C-alpha positions, 0 to 999 in steps of 0.5 A: 716117527712117533715115539712110544713111552710106557711104564715099567709094569708093561714088562717090555723086554730089553729086546723089544725096547731095542727093536722098537725104541720104546722108552720105559719110565719106572715105578717106585718100590719101597721097603720101609725107608728104602726106595728103588726104581723098578728094574733100575735099582732092583732086578726082578731076581733081587726083588722076589728074593727080598720079597720073601725074606724081608720082614717089611711088606713093600709098597709102590708109588707112581713115577714123579711127573719129572721123570716123564718130563725128562723123557718127553724133553729127550724124545722131543729132539727125535720126534714131534709126536709121543704116545704114552701108554700107562698102567690102569688108573684103577691101580696106579696114579701113573697116568695122572703123573704122565698127564701132569708132565704133559702140561709142564712141557707145553707144546714143545712136542705133541703128546697123547696119554692113554690109560691102558686099563691093564698092566703087565702083558695086557699093557705090553700087547698094546705097547707092541701094537702101537710100536708096530704101527709107529714103525710102519709110519702111522701118525699119532692120531691113527696110533691113538685110535688103534690102541683105544680100539684094542683096549676092550679086546685085551683079555688078562688072566692071572693065577694066584697062590694067595690073595694076601699080597693084593690085600696088603697092597690095597689092590684087591678090588672085586676079589675082596669077596674071596678072602678068608676061607677061599685062600686054600684055592688058587684064585684066577683074577682079571682086570675089568674096566681097569679094576681087579675082578675074580674069574674062577678058582681051582684046587691046586696049581695043575687045575689052575693052569688047566683053567688058565689054558681054558680061558685063553682057548675060549677066545674066538681069535687070537691076534697076540699072546703074552705069557708071564711068570714071576719065579716059576719058569718051568710052569711058564714052559708048561703053559707055553706048550699047552697054548701052542695048540692054538697059537704058535709058540714062536709068536708068543711073547714071554716076560717076567712080572715086574717087581712093581706088580710083584709087590701086589701079586706075590712070587708065584703068579702066572699069567696069560694075556691075549689080544682078541682079533677082530 
């Protein structure tokens, strides 16, 4: 059976990892000279507390190729085909690291690396699609084609309190134009061709959640839906209730924004990410 590898920003829950046998390679988080592996050395709870309290703004880095080499070699004992789905190359060098590692291990196992052009739940939706196809017996070439076909149908929307974290982390992309006077608004951003773009803005959290719901409701047909928060589970529940009007609550995937993305989005991000059906 094809084995699936992703990076830690896909926010794969432990339940999904166990169900589908998904391997996660962690990104790195740096607070000054202190380095942590995303969700390995630093939990989400610990990270967001440290993010608010620390005088040092953290940074992130891609996994070293060696981590992917280690994962490839381990999985080669179980399978001869591996699919790697990574965070967008527009915001991380993780895909490059996975490709370098592919060259290092040579032909001991067949490996495909796909840049998802997404992160968090957008990446998660693609990982789940790949894992379900693998479980059904699909081969690597077929799963690769399925995922690449799905990438343009992923819609990702994130509500922010501030663009400060994106600016400090250098990941602000096309939302740069909203800096300055517009910080009093709640920006809603998306990933377009793997780069952050502004979508709309709202006044206050209530209106921003209204806008988030409206964006998801505007998608003609939903094949999959992920909702995420960082530190506001009550808001996540409100979002789930609102979106249950168009998509079964029991089928929604819920996760928490990983520390490696939290560095750039801050503690109050709220996200809804959908896979549009054909």
